[in-house]
Each structure stands twice: as structure tokens, then as C-alpha cells.
C-alpha positions as CSV (number, residue, x, y, z in Angstrom):
1,M,0.0,0.0,0.2
2,A,2.6,2.2,0.6
3,C,3.9,2.0,-2.9
4,G,0.6,2.9,-4.2
5,L,-0.6,-1.0,-4.8
6,T,-4.2,-1.5,-3.2
7,P,-4.9,-4.0,-0.6
8,G,-4.6,-7.6,-1.9
9,A,-3.1,-6.5,-5.2
10,I,-0.4,-8.6,-6.9
11,A,2.1,-6.6,-8.4
12,T,3.4,-6.9,-11.7
13,D,7.1,-7.9,-12.3
14,E,8.0,-4.6,-13.5
15,Q,6.4,-3.1,-10.1
16,A,7.8,-5.5,-7.9
17,L,11.5,-4.3,-9.4
18,D,10.8,-0.7,-9.1
19,I,9.6,-1.1,-5.6
20,A,12.7,-3.4,-4.8
21,R,14.8,-0.6,-6.5
22,R,13.2,1.9,-4.3
23,L,13.8,0.2,-1.2
24,M,17.1,-0.2,-1.8
25,E,17.4,3.5,-2.6
26,L,15.8,4.4,0.9
27,D,18.2,1.6,2.7
28,E,21.3,3.5,0.9
29,T,23.0,0.2,0.3
30,A,26.1,-0.4,-1.3
31,V,25.0,-3.8,-2.2
32,I,25.0,-4.4,-5.8
33,C,22.9,-7.2,-7.1
34,D,19.6,-8.2,-8.3
35,P,16.9,-5.6,-6.5
36,R,14.4,-8.8,-5.6
37,A,17.2,-10.6,-4.3
38,Y,18.1,-7.9,-2.0
39,V,14.4,-7.7,-0.9
40,R,14.3,-11.3,-0.2
41,Q,17.4,-11.2,2.0
42,Q,16.1,-8.3,4.0
43,Y,12.6,-10.0,4.2
44,A,14.4,-13.1,5.7
45,R,16.4,-11.4,8.2
46,W,13.4,-9.1,9.4
47,T,11.2,-12.2,10.0
48,T,14.1,-13.9,12.3
49,D,14.2,-10.7,14.0
50,Q,10.6,-11.2,14.8
51,Q,10.8,-14.4,16.5
């Protein structure tokens, strides 16, 4: 929703890539990799920290 998607909507591949790039910009990451892989990695870290 924060990225303009309606609740329950599924992002297209293009939208997901754009959102992932924006997250990398917000995180000011120096990591150079596939943006979607970066998001998956960060989500895995977040879920681990929630336990």
C-alpha cells in the first residue's frame, strides 16, 4: 500500500522490480545485486528478528 498498490493487489514483475529498487535507495545500500534478491534477503532477516 505504501507503494501505491491497493490492498490485496499483486504487483507485476515491473512494479516489484521498481519497488525493490526504491527499497535499496531508501536503505542506501552499497550492495550491488538483483534488487528482488536484496528484498528477499532483507525480508528473511526481518522475519528472523521477529521471532
